[in-house]
N, C-alpha and C positions, 0 to 999 in steps of 0.2 A: 127783209129776207130773214128766214129762220135758218140758223146755222146748220141744223142737221140735213137740210135739203139743198145745200149749196153744191153745185156741180161745176166743174171747169167748162168753160165755153168751148174749148178745143177738143180735149180728150173725153169729157163726159164723166170723169172720175169724181167721186165725192171729195170735197175739201173740207178737212176738219176745222174745228173752231180755233185751234192753236197753230195751224199750219200757215206758212207764209202764202200770201196770195196777192194778186194785183186786181184792183177794182177799176173798172171803166164805167163812168156814169154818162149816159146819153139821154138827155131829156128825163123822163121818169123812170127809165130802165137802167138797172145796174147789171154789168156783165163781169164775171169773175174768171181769172185764169190762175191756175196752179203755178207753183214756182218753176216746175220743169217745163211747162209750155210756155211760160213767159221768157225763160231763158233761151228757148228755141226761136222764138218769134214774138217780140214784145208788142207788135201791132195787132190789134183786134181785127180779125177778118171774118168772112163768111156771113155777111149780112144779106138779108133779102131786102130788095127795095120796097118801100112802102107805096102802096097804090092809093092815091088820093082821089076821092070822088067829090063832085060838086054838081050843082044844078044849073043847067042852061036851057032856056026856053021850055021849062016844064019837064025836062028829062034829067035823070041823075046818070052821069057817065063819068068814067075815069078821066081825069085831067090829061093823061098821056095820050088819049085818043082824040083830043081836040085839035082843031086847026090852029095855025100860028096866031091868027087874030084873036081868037078866044083865049089862047094861053097868055098872050101879052095883056089882055084885059084882066085875066086872073091875077097876074103878077102885080098889076096896079091896084088891086083891091086892098082895103084897109080892114083890119079886124078889130072889133071892139069887144071888150069884156064887160058884160052886164053884171053889176053887183047887186 
C-alpha cells in the first residue's frame, strides 16, 4: 500500500505515515484502522461475504446455491498448485 492513500476501514479518514494505526492482514488484503477507531472497537467489522463460484455439470453457479450433497462434495475437493 502507498502511504498517501491509506484510509481507515471504519471512518474513512486518511491515516498519515507517522500516525499510529493498526493493520489487519487477511489473506492478501490488509485493512487499516486509525488509533481512534481502534480504541472504540479493536475488532475489524463490516465485511461482505465472498461469493465463491464453481462448475457443476457444465454450469458455473455460486456454491451457496448448491444442494447439500454438492456442497459436501465441494468440501471434500483437494486443491493443487501447478508450478
